[in-house]
C-alpha positions as CSV (number, residue, x, y, z in Angstrom):
1,M,66.1,-48.2,125.5
2,G,62.4,-47.4,126.2
3,I,60.5,-45.2,128.4
4,N,59.9,-46.9,131.9
5,P,57.1,-44.9,134.2
6,R,57.8,-45.0,137.7
7,G,54.1,-43.8,138.5
8,V,51.6,-41.3,138.0
9,G,52.9,-37.8,138.8
10,H,49.3,-35.7,138.9
11,V,46.1,-35.3,137.2
12,V,44.7,-31.9,136.0
13,L,40.9,-31.3,135.6
14,K,39.4,-28.5,134.0
15,V,36.5,-27.0,136.4
16,R,34.1,-24.0,135.4
17,D,34.6,-22.3,138.7
18,L,37.7,-22.7,140.5
19,E,36.8,-21.5,144.0
20,R,33.7,-23.6,144.2
21,S,36.3,-26.9,143.0
22,A,38.9,-26.1,145.1
23,R,36.7,-25.6,148.3
24,F,35.2,-29.1,147.5
25,Y,38.8,-30.8,147.0
26,R,39.9,-28.8,150.0
27,E,36.9,-29.5,152.7
28,V,35.1,-32.3,151.3
29,I,37.9,-34.9,149.9
30,G,40.6,-33.8,152.1
31,L,43.4,-32.5,150.0
32,K,45.9,-30.1,151.1
33,E,45.8,-26.5,148.8
34,V,49.8,-26.1,148.3
35,A,49.9,-23.2,145.4
36,R,47.8,-20.8,143.0
37,Y,48.8,-19.7,139.7
38,R,47.4,-16.7,138.2
39,N,44.1,-17.1,140.1
40,R,43.4,-19.9,137.0
41,M,45.0,-23.0,138.8
42,A,44.7,-24.4,142.0
43,F,47.3,-27.1,143.1
44,F,46.9,-30.3,145.7
45,S,48.7,-32.6,147.8
46,A,47.3,-35.7,149.1
47,T,50.1,-36.9,151.4
48,G,52.6,-34.1,150.9
49,A,54.9,-37.0,149.5
50,N,54.8,-35.3,146.1
51,H,54.8,-31.5,145.3
52,H,51.1,-31.9,143.6
53,D,49.1,-34.8,143.1
54,L,46.2,-32.7,141.7
55,A,45.6,-29.7,139.6
56,L,42.7,-28.0,138.9
57,L,42.5,-25.5,136.1
58,E,39.5,-22.9,135.4
59,V,38.0,-23.0,132.1
60,G,34.9,-20.9,132.9
61,K,31.5,-21.0,133.8
62,H,30.0,-21.4,130.3
63,A,32.5,-24.7,129.7
64,A,30.3,-27.2,127.8
65,A,30.4,-30.9,129.7
66,P,31.6,-33.7,127.4
67,A,29.0,-36.3,126.2
68,S,29.0,-39.3,128.6
69,D,29.9,-41.3,125.4
70,A,33.0,-38.8,124.4
71,V,36.6,-40.0,124.6
72,G,37.9,-38.7,127.8
73,L,39.0,-39.4,131.3
74,Y,36.4,-41.7,133.1
75,H,37.5,-41.5,136.9
76,V,40.5,-40.4,139.4
77,A,40.9,-42.8,141.9
78,L,42.1,-41.8,145.3
79,K,43.4,-44.1,148.0
80,I,42.3,-43.2,151.2
81,G,43.4,-46.6,153.3
82,D,43.8,-49.9,153.9
83,R,40.9,-50.3,156.3
84,L,37.1,-51.1,155.7
85,E,36.6,-48.6,158.8
86,E,38.2,-45.9,156.9
87,L,35.8,-46.2,153.8
88,R,33.0,-46.1,156.1
89,A,34.0,-42.9,157.6
90,A,34.5,-41.5,154.2
91,K,31.2,-42.5,153.2
92,A,29.7,-40.8,156.4
93,H,31.6,-37.7,155.7
94,L,30.3,-37.5,151.9
95,E,26.8,-37.7,153.0
96,A,27.2,-35.3,155.7
97,H,28.4,-32.7,153.1
98,G,25.4,-33.9,150.8
99,V,27.5,-35.6,148.1
100,T,24.9,-37.8,146.6
101,P,24.7,-40.0,144.9
102,L,27.1,-42.8,146.0
103,R,27.9,-45.5,144.4
104,L,29.9,-48.6,146.2
105,A,31.9,-51.5,144.6
106,D,33.7,-54.6,145.9
107,H,36.7,-54.9,143.5
108,R,38.0,-57.8,145.6
109,V,41.4,-56.1,145.2
110,S,40.1,-53.0,146.6
111,K,36.6,-51.5,148.2
112,S,35.5,-48.2,146.5
113,I,33.3,-45.2,146.7
114,Y,32.3,-43.9,143.5
115,L,31.3,-40.3,142.9
116,T,31.3,-36.8,141.1
117,D,32.7,-33.5,141.7
118,P,31.0,-30.5,141.1
119,D,32.2,-30.4,137.9
120,G,30.7,-34.1,136.9
121,H,34.7,-35.3,137.4
122,G,34.2,-39.1,138.3
123,L,36.1,-39.9,141.4
124,E,36.6,-43.2,143.1
125,L,38.0,-43.3,146.8
126,F,39.2,-46.9,147.8
127,V,40.9,-48.8,150.3
128,D,43.0,-51.7,149.3
129,T,42.3,-55.4,150.5
130,D,45.4,-58.3,150.6
131,P,47.7,-57.5,148.0
132,A,48.3,-61.2,147.8
133,I,44.8,-61.4,145.9
134,W,46.0,-59.6,142.9
135,R,49.6,-60.9,143.0
136,E,48.5,-64.6,142.8
137,D,45.6,-63.5,140.3
138,P,46.2,-60.3,138.3
139,A,42.7,-60.8,137.0
140,A,41.2,-60.0,139.9
141,V,41.4,-56.4,139.5
142,A,38.7,-57.0,136.8
143,T,36.1,-57.8,139.8
144,V,32.8,-55.9,140.2
145,E,30.4,-57.0,142.9
146,P,28.1,-54.9,145.3
147,L,29.6,-53.6,148.6
148,E,27.3,-53.0,152.0
149,L,28.9,-50.5,154.0
């Protein structure tokens, strides 16, 4: 019998400054902080459906950033809704918090905003479009077009 994953449980990101990153994920991204561990980790929940969806692990202010061509995590995608209005509101919120640069993309199956957190981790905030698009054509997920908001 093989393994049958039911979903992604959580993601842990290494950060230089736990307080700075925790504030960003609480105040800018809107996650709820649910726990701390030994002043080195913070745990966050998106909807309360899971005990935690994201955790941050402080590795120190002198930690080196990975090279842009190194193997590793490219980005974490967070679903923020199903309507374009929600994405427009997120863009305005990010801009109001001075988060730049923002990249926008139309993936047919979703519409996205790409940004980086204070440590340079890639984040994608997205809203889904009609699920019939990818159910009828799974290859549609490999679409990247410009998006105007």
